[in-house]
C-alpha positions in Angstrom: -10.0 -6.2 11.6 -13.2 -6.4 9.6 -11.4 -5.0 6.6 -8.9 -7.7 6.8 -11.6 -10.4 7.0 -13.4 -8.9 4.0 -10.2 -8.8 1.9 -9.4 -12.4 2.8 -12.9 -13.5 1.6 -12.4 -11.6 -1.6 -9.1 -13.4 -2.2 -10.8 -16.8 -1.7 -13.6 -15.8 -4.1 -11.1 -14.7 -6.8 -9.2 -18.0 -6.5 -12.4 -20.0 -7.0 -13.4 -18.0 -10.0 -9.9 -18.4 -11.5 -10.3 -22.2 -11.2 -13.6 -22.1 -13.1 -12.0 -19.9 -15.9 -9.2 -22.3 -16.4 -11.7 -25.2 -16.8 -13.0 -23.6 -20.0 -10.0 -22.1 -21.9 -10.8 -19.8 -24.8 -8.7 -19.5 -28.0 -6.4 -16.6 -27.9 -6.8 -13.9 -30.5 -3.8 -12.0 -31.7 -4.0 -8.5 -32.9 -0.7 -7.0 -34.3 0.3 -3.5 -34.9 3.5 -1.8 -36.0 5.3 0.5 -33.5 8.5 2.2 -34.5 8.8 -0.1 -37.6 8.6 -3.2 -35.3 5.8 -5.8 -35.2 4.3 -6.4 -31.8 1.2 -8.2 -30.6 -1.5 -6.3 -28.7 -0.2 -7.9 -25.5 3.1 -6.0 -25.9 1.4 -2.6 -25.6 1.7 -0.5 -22.5 -1.4 -0.8 -20.3 -2.5 2.2 -18.3 -5.3 2.0 -15.7 -6.7 4.3 -13.1 -8.1 3.2 -9.8 -9.4 3.9 -6.3 -7.7 2.2 -3.3 -8.5 1.6 0.4 -7.4 -0.5 3.3 -6.2 -0.7 6.9 -3.0 0.4 8.6 -1.5 -1.5 11.6 1.0 1.1 12.8 3.4 1.8 15.6 6.6 3.8 16.2 10.0 2.2 16.9 13.4 3.5 18.1 16.8 2.4 16.7 17.4 0.6 20.1 14.6 -1.8 19.2 12.0 -0.4 21.6 8.5 0.1 20.2 5.1 1.3 21.4 1.8 -0.6 21.1 0.1 -0.8 17.7 -2.8 1.4 16.6 -5.1 0.8 13.6 -6.4 3.3 11.1 -7.6 3.4 7.5 -6.0 4.6 4.3 -7.5 5.5 1.0 -6.9 7.4 -2.2 -6.3 7.1 -5.9 -3.7 5.2 -8.1 -2.4 5.0 -11.6 -0.9 1.7 -12.9 1.4 1.6 -15.9 2.2 -1.9 -17.0 5.0 -2.8 -19.5 5.7 -6.0 -21.3 7.7 -8.7 -19.5 5.8 -8.1 -16.2 7.1 -4.8 -15.0 4.7 -2.1 -13.7 4.8 1.3 -12.1 2.0 2.3 -9.7 2.2 5.8 -8.1 -0.5 6.7 -5.6 -1.9 9.6 -3.6 -3.3 8.5 -0.2 -4.7 9.7 3.0 -3.0 7.4 5.6 -3.7 7.2 9.4 -0.7 6.2 11.5 0.5 6.7 15.1 0.9 4.5 18.2 -0.4 3.8 21.7 2.2 4.6 24.4 3.1 1.4 26.3 1.6 1.1 29.7 -0.8 4.0 29.2 -4.0 4.8 27.4 -2.4 7.7 25.5 -2.8 7.5 21.7 -1.0 9.5 19.1 -2.9 9.9 15.7 -0.8 11.1 12.8 -2.8 11.5 9.6 -0.6 11.8 6.5 -1.0 12.8 2.9 1.3 10.1 1.5 2.7 9.5 -2.0 4.1 6.0 -2.5 5.5 4.9 -5.9 5.2 1.1 -6.3 7.8 -0.6 -8.5 6.2 -4.0 -9.3 7.1 -7.2 -11.0 4.1 -9.3 -12.0 3.7 -12.9 -13.1 1.3 -13.3 -16.0 -0.9 -16.2 -14.9 -4.1 -15.9 -17.0 -6.5 -13.7 -15.2 -4.6 -13.5 -11.9 -1.2 -11.8 -11.8 0.8 -12.2 -8.6 3.4 -9.5 -7.9 6.1 -8.3 -5.6 6.8 -4.6 -5.0 9.2 -2.1 -3.6 7.7 1.3 -2.7 9.6 4.4 -1.7 7.3 7.1 -0.3 7.1 10.6 0.9 4.5 12.0 3.3 3.3 15.1 5.1 1.2 15.1 8.3 -2.1 17.0 7.8 -3.3 16.3 11.3 -1.6 15.3 14.6 -3.6 14.6 17.7 -3.4 13.1 21.2 -6.1 11.1 22.9 -6.0 10.3 26.6 -8.1 10.7 29.8 -5.8 13.5 30.9 -3.1 15.2 28.9 -1.1 17.5 31.2 1.7 18.4 28.8 1.0 18.0 25.1 3.8 16.6 22.9 2.0 16.7 19.5 3.6 20.0 18.6 7.2 18.6 18.6 6.3 15.8 16.1 7.9 16.4 12.7 5.3 16.6 9.9 7.5 15.3 7.1 8.2 11.6 6.7 9.8 9.4 4.1 10.7 5.8 3.8 10.3 2.6 1.8 7.9 -0.4 1.8 8.1 -3.9 0.5 5.1 -6.2 -0.2 3.3 -8.6 -2.4 -0.2 -9.2 -3.8 -2.1 -10.0 -7.0 -4.1 -8.3 -9.7 -7.2 -10.1 -10.8 -9.4 -8.5 -13.5 -10.3 -5.0 -12.1 -9.3 -5.9 -8.5 -6.0 -5.7 -6.7 -5.2 -7.1 -3.2 -1.8 -6.2 -1.6 0.1 -6.5 1.7 2.9 -4.1 2.5 5.3 -3.4 5.4 6.8 0.1 5.5 9.8 1.6 7.3 10.0 5.3 8.0 13.4 6.9 7.7 12.6 10.4 9.0 12.9 11.1 12.8 9.5 11.8 14.2 11.0 13.9 17.0 14.3 15.7 16.9 16.8 14.4 19.5 14.5 11.5 20.3 16.6 8.4 19.7 15.6 8.2 16.1 11.9 7.3 16.6 10.4 6.3 13.3 7.1 5.0 11.8 6.6 1.3 11.2 3.4 0.3 9.4 1.8 -2.9 8.0 -0.9 -2.3 5.4 -3.6 -4.5 3.9 -5.3 -2.9 0.9 -7.6 -3.4 -2.0 -8.0 -1.4 -5.2 -10.4 -1.3 -8.1 -9.0 -0.3 -11.5 -10.8 0.9 -14.6 
């Protein structure tokens, strides 16, 4: 949980800095340009940024009967592109390496499933000076690059029956502040991890930070 503590400290720092910024307001400068014969301010132009992203997954698997296994933690990281439109809407596709899996209840057996994951975040942001809070919906697709088991003794391996493809949707919230983005997201997998297995699916809570340029 050291990653989570670091991200919380970053959040507090940004809030304090934002308070100082508001104490000394600067006059706004308006630059205008003509686009398709219409007059817009510079703030109306589409903003495109590229960034790197990392964070922590708190993952498990759950069946449609409500039973779930113990959680396992792993890291995620990759690259992102953010395209922001006027009126607060933004699109943020990402390519991530994402560690998921679970610990089987009552045992020491761990399943590690490491995915190449491509979420597309549909965001709505509030323009509040330097800090822009947002909510998001993020459908995703993923492919397992590595599946492994970890236990004191594995008599019969089950890793070969786990489906490599996954897809689902996540919902979350966070904020953009200057070059930094902090986000929290919960994701539901829709694909069955194992055929004829009572519809066992991935469930993941993610805490992440990104830096955009």
